[in-house]
C-alpha positions in Angstrom: -56.4 198.2 22.9 -59.3 196.0 22.1 -62.8 196.1 23.3 -64.9 193.2 24.5 -66.3 191.5 21.0 -69.5 192.0 20.0 -72.2 189.1 20.7 -71.9 186.4 17.9 -69.6 188.2 15.3 -66.2 189.8 15.2 -67.7 193.3 14.6 -70.8 195.1 15.1 -73.2 194.5 12.1 -75.7 197.9 12.1 -78.5 197.7 9.6 -78.6 201.7 9.5 -77.7 202.7 5.6 -76.0 206.0 5.0 -74.6 207.6 1.7 -75.6 206.7 -1.7 -77.3 203.5 -0.3 -79.4 205.8 1.8 -80.6 208.0 -1.2 -81.3 204.9 -3.0 -83.4 203.3 -0.8 -85.0 206.4 -0.1 -86.2 206.6 -3.6 -87.1 202.8 -3.9 -89.3 203.5 -0.9 -91.8 205.8 -2.5 -92.7 203.0 -4.8 -93.0 200.0 -2.2 -96.2 198.9 -0.7 -95.9 200.6 2.8 -97.4 199.3 6.2 -97.3 201.5 9.5 -95.6 199.0 12.0 -96.1 198.8 15.7 -94.0 200.9 17.9 -92.3 197.7 19.5 -91.4 196.9 15.9 -90.3 200.1 15.3 -88.1 200.1 18.5 -86.4 196.7 17.2 -85.5 198.2 13.9 -83.7 201.2 15.8 -81.9 198.6 17.9 -80.9 196.5 14.9 -80.0 200.3 13.0 -77.8 201.0 16.1 -75.8 197.9 16.2 -77.1 196.7 19.4 -79.0 193.7 18.0 -75.8 192.3 16.5 -75.7 189.7 14.5 -79.5 189.9 13.5 -80.2 191.1 10.1 -83.7 191.5 10.7 -87.0 190.1 12.2 -87.4 186.6 13.3 -89.5 183.9 11.7 -91.9 181.6 13.7 -89.4 178.9 14.3 -86.8 181.4 15.5 -89.3 183.2 17.7 -90.3 180.1 19.5 -87.0 178.6 19.6 -85.7 182.0 21.5 -89.1 181.8 23.8 -88.6 178.3 24.7 -84.9 177.8 24.5 -83.0 180.9 24.3 -81.7 180.0 21.0 -82.6 180.5 17.4 -82.9 177.6 14.9 -79.2 178.3 14.1 -78.0 178.0 17.5 -77.6 181.6 18.4 -78.3 182.5 21.8 -80.6 185.3 22.2 -83.0 185.9 25.3 -86.3 187.8 23.6 -87.9 187.3 19.8 -87.3 190.0 17.7 -90.5 190.6 15.9 -92.7 192.0 13.3 -96.3 191.3 14.1 -99.2 193.3 12.2 -102.7 192.8 12.1 -102.9 191.6 8.5 -100.7 191.5 5.2 -101.6 191.7 1.7 -98.4 190.5 -0.2 -96.3 187.9 -0.5 -92.8 186.2 0.1 -90.3 188.1 -1.7 -92.0 191.5 -1.7 -90.0 194.5 -0.4 -92.1 196.9 1.5 -91.9 200.2 3.3 -91.9 200.1 6.8 -93.7 203.4 8.3 -92.8 204.8 11.8 -95.9 204.8 13.9 -94.0 207.5 16.4 -93.3 210.3 13.9 -95.9 212.8 12.9 -96.6 211.7 8.9 -95.4 208.2 9.5 -92.5 208.7 7.5 -90.6 205.2 6.3 -88.3 204.1 8.8 -86.9 201.0 7.0 -87.0 198.7 4.0 -88.0 195.0 4.5 -87.4 192.0 2.2 -90.2 189.5 3.0 -88.7 186.4 3.7 -91.9 184.8 5.6 -95.3 185.6 6.3 -96.7 183.4 9.0 -99.9 183.6 11.1 -99.2 182.9 14.8 -101.8 180.4 16.5 -103.1 180.9 19.9 -100.8 178.4 21.2 -97.9 180.2 19.8 -98.8 183.2 21.5 -99.6 181.7 24.6 -96.2 180.0 24.9 -94.3 183.2 23.7 -96.3 185.3 26.3 -95.6 183.0 29.3 -92.0 182.1 28.4 -90.9 185.8 27.9 -93.0 187.5 30.6 -93.4 184.8 32.9 -97.3 185.4 32.9 -100.1 185.7 30.4 -102.0 188.1 32.9 -103.3 191.1 30.5 -102.8 193.5 33.4 -99.0 192.9 32.8 -98.2 196.1 30.5 -95.6 193.9 28.6 -98.1 191.2 28.0 -100.7 193.8 26.9 -98.5 195.2 24.5 -97.3 192.1 23.0 -100.7 190.7 22.6 -102.0 193.9 20.9 -99.7 194.0 17.7 -101.4 191.3 15.4 -100.9 187.6 14.8 -99.3 188.0 11.3 -95.4 187.3 11.8 -93.5 189.1 8.9 -90.0 187.9 9.0 -86.5 188.9 7.3 -83.9 191.4 6.9 -84.2 195.3 7.1 -82.1 198.6 5.8 -83.1 201.2 8.2 -83.3 204.9 7.1 -83.0 206.9 10.1 -83.3 206.2 14.3 -87.0 207.4 14.3 -87.5 210.0 16.8 -84.4 209.4 19.0 -81.9 211.2 17.7 -84.0 214.4 16.8 -85.4 214.5 20.3 -82.5 213.2 22.3 -79.3 214.8 20.3 -77.0 214.8 23.4 -78.1 211.2 24.7 -78.9 209.0 21.8 -76.1 206.8 21.0 -75.2 203.8 18.6 -73.5 200.8 20.0 -70.7 202.3 17.4 -70.6 205.6 19.1 -70.5 204.3 22.3 -67.5 201.7 21.5 -65.7 204.9 19.7 -66.0 207.0 23.0 -65.0 203.9 25.5 -61.8 203.7 23.4 -61.3 207.5 23.2 -61.6 207.7 26.8 -59.1 204.9 27.2 -61.4 202.6 29.3 -61.3 199.1 28.7 -63.5 197.7 31.9 -66.8 199.1 31.6 -69.9 198.7 34.0 -73.2 199.2 32.3 -76.4 200.6 34.4 -79.6 200.2 33.1 -82.3 202.6 33.9 -85.8 203.8 33.2 -86.1 206.2 36.2 -83.9 208.9 37.7 -80.9 208.1 39.9 -81.4 208.1 43.4 -78.4 208.3 46.2 -78.8 204.2 46.1 -78.4 203.9 42.4 -75.5 206.4 42.8 -73.7 204.6 45.3 -74.3 201.3 43.7 -72.5 202.5 40.6 -69.4 203.5 43.0 -69.7 200.1 44.7 -69.4 198.0 41.0 -66.5 200.4 40.2 -64.5 200.2 43.1 -65.3 196.1 43.5 -64.3 195.4 39.7 -61.5 198.1 39.9 -63.8 199.6 36.5 -62.3 202.6 34.3 -65.9 203.7 34.0 -69.5 203.6 34.1 -72.0 203.6 31.3 -75.4 205.3 32.4 -77.4 203.8 29.8 -81.1 204.9 29.8 -84.0 203.6 27.9 -85.3 206.5 25.6 -88.5 204.7 24.2 -92.1 204.1 25.0 -92.7 203.5 29.0 -95.9 202.4 30.8 -98.5 205.0 32.3 -96.8 206.7 35.3 -93.5 206.2 34.5 -91.3 209.5 34.3 -90.7 211.1 30.9 -87.1 210.3 29.3 -86.6 214.1 29.0 -87.0 214.6 32.9 -85.0 211.6 33.5 -82.1 212.5 31.6 -81.8 216.0 32.9 -82.1 214.7 36.3 -79.2 211.9 35.7 -77.0 214.6 34.1 -77.4 216.8 37.0 -76.2 214.4 39.1 -73.4 212.9 37.4 -72.1 216.8 37.1 -72.2 217.3 40.7 -71.4 214.2 42.2 -69.3 212.0 39.9 -65.4 212.6 39.1 -65.0 213.8 35.3 -64.1 211.1 33.1 -65.7 208.3 35.1 -69.5 208.3 33.6 -70.6 208.3 30.4 -74.4 209.3 30.4 -76.3 208.0 27.3 -79.5 206.3 26.1 -80.8 204.0 23.5 -83.9 203.7 21.5 -85.9 200.7 22.8 -89.4 200.5 24.4 -90.0 198.8 27.7 -90.6 195.1 27.8 -91.2 195.0 31.4 -89.8 191.3 31.0 -87.7 191.0 34.4 -85.6 188.1 33.9 -85.4 187.8 30.2 -85.1 191.3 29.6 -82.2 191.6 32.3 -80.4 189.1 29.6 -81.2 190.9 26.7 -79.9 194.2 28.5 -76.5 192.3 29.1 -76.4 191.1 25.5 -76.6 194.5 24.1 -74.4 196.3 26.5 -72.0 193.7 25.5 -72.3 195.2 21.7 -71.9 198.5 23.0 -68.5 197.3 24.6 -69.1 197.0 28.1 -67.5 194.0 30.3 -70.1 194.2 33.1 -73.9 194.8 33.6 -75.3 195.9 37.2 -78.1 193.7 37.6 -80.3 194.7 40.9 -83.1 193.7 42.7 -86.5 193.4 40.5 -84.1 194.6 37.5 -86.9 195.2 34.5 -89.4 193.9 36.6 -92.9 195.6 37.4 -95.5 194.9 40.2 -95.4 191.5 41.9 -94.6 189.4 38.6 -91.2 188.2 39.3 -88.9 187.4 42.5 -86.6 190.3 43.7 -83.4 188.2 42.4 -85.1 186.2 39.4 -83.3 188.7 37.0 -79.5 187.4 38.5 -80.5 184.0 38.9 -81.5 183.4 35.2 -77.8 183.9 34.5 -77.3 180.8 36.3 -80.3 178.6 35.4 -80.6 179.4 31.7 -77.6 181.3 30.1 -74.9 179.1 29.4 -71.3 179.9 30.7 -70.0 180.7 27.1 -73.1 182.3 25.9 -72.2 186.1 26.3 -68.8 187.6 27.2 -70.0 190.4 29.3 -70.5 189.5 33.0 -73.0 190.5 35.6 -72.3 192.6 39.2 -74.9 191.1 41.2 -76.4 194.0 43.3 -78.7 193.9 46.6 -81.3 196.1 47.7 -79.4 199.2 48.8 -80.7 201.8 51.5 -78.7 204.7 53.6 -77.6 203.5 56.8 -77.8 206.5 59.6 -75.4 204.5 61.9 -72.7 204.1 59.0 -73.4 207.7 57.4 -73.5 205.9 53.7 -75.4 203.9 51.2 -75.0 200.1 51.7 -76.3 196.9 50.0 -78.5 195.2 52.5 -76.6 191.8 52.1 -73.8 193.6 53.6 -75.6 194.5 56.7 -77.0 191.0 57.9 -77.8 192.4 61.5 -79.1 195.3 60.5 -81.8 197.3 62.4 -84.7 198.5 60.2 -84.5 202.0 62.3 -81.2 202.5 60.9 -81.8 202.6 57.5 -84.0 205.4 55.6 -86.1 203.3 53.3 -89.0 205.3 51.2 -91.2 203.3 48.4 -91.8 204.9 45.5 -95.1 205.7 46.0 -94.3 207.7 49.1 -91.4 209.4 47.1 -94.1 210.5 44.4 -96.5 211.8 47.0 -93.8 214.0 48.6 -92.3 215.3 45.1 -95.9 216.1 44.0 -96.5 217.9 47.1 -93.2 219.6 46.9 -91.7 218.3 49.7 -88.2 217.0 49.0 -87.0 213.4 50.1 -84.5 213.4 52.6 -81.1 214.2 51.3 -80.0 210.5 52.1 -82.7 209.6 49.6 -82.0 211.8 46.8 -79.8 214.4 45.8 -81.2 217.9 46.3 -80.6 219.0 42.9 -82.2 216.1 41.3 -85.2 216.4 43.9 -85.8 219.9 42.6 -86.1 218.4 39.0 -88.7 216.0 39.9 -90.7 218.3 42.1 -90.8 220.8 39.3 -92.1 218.0 36.9 -94.6 216.6 39.2 -96.1 219.8 40.4 -96.5 220.7 36.5 -98.6 217.4 36.2 -101.0 219.2 38.8 -100.6 222.9 37.1 
């Protein structure tokens, strides 16, 4: 049984080092110039280490970054949707230097990776404006992804990296964090061939649960990879450990055995909407998935993107042969009292709004914070209890 091929390569190309090479690099790093990088750059290093960013070997230079931003292509023609960068405020060094990259997210800032500097370039205002606009679709500083992107610095360090560890992800989420290699191995062990990925930065409510079932049924898939983001989020988002508990509880109670893998990846949320949806598809292909569920406002925030922009980008900007993975297009879902089940709104064109249980995220958070469980048609009671406990702890 052969799995879907990784993007741009015959096999995964993880940048993690082990064994004697790890020992040698750890020793070398003690004598190298050290810089503490941004959380975004550290997350990129973890994704490179874990094989998710195959076939990249390190951070992009200015030409590749601008090419990816404008045309979704590197200068060598590799399809890629979002630049993979290491931007710093300043750097005292020169091309050819080897530097130790310190982790900003772990106490004591231990060395995360060793980088060979092949390029040192200062990004202009025009460069930053172009990349911000193309990646995020806006330059509004109130957009959380825009704010993070523009806060990292203008000095772009490019070059290959060798990564020593997986930052805090493996230690903090030992049951959930998985590399692309580990996911491929488990897919093989389970005997799955058609695998649907479900991306989430939130707990899964009934609509999400049923969406996974719909995708499995429609695609005749062997299993679902629930693949949650474990990195940095904007203020107000539910922490990864709470989300992890809620999702595992839901899967344990409501899915048959050997149909769902609950895993996570070490990356910070970009909130880049359509561009991030394409990145999600690319690295799920590297993890061995054949389809990705792309729903309404996938990876979005606020009102910056149209409801289905994350789907239409695959028609408008992604060449047919660029990715082997395919997307499963999901509409807004809600519970129909008449049908006594969750349905996609596109499948109920003549629906009566009064028939559907529709709750805004704000309303749900208010209910949970007051210790009021949302209707069981919206959220499983076991999941609601976990979330009520979390929200009430904030006021304790």
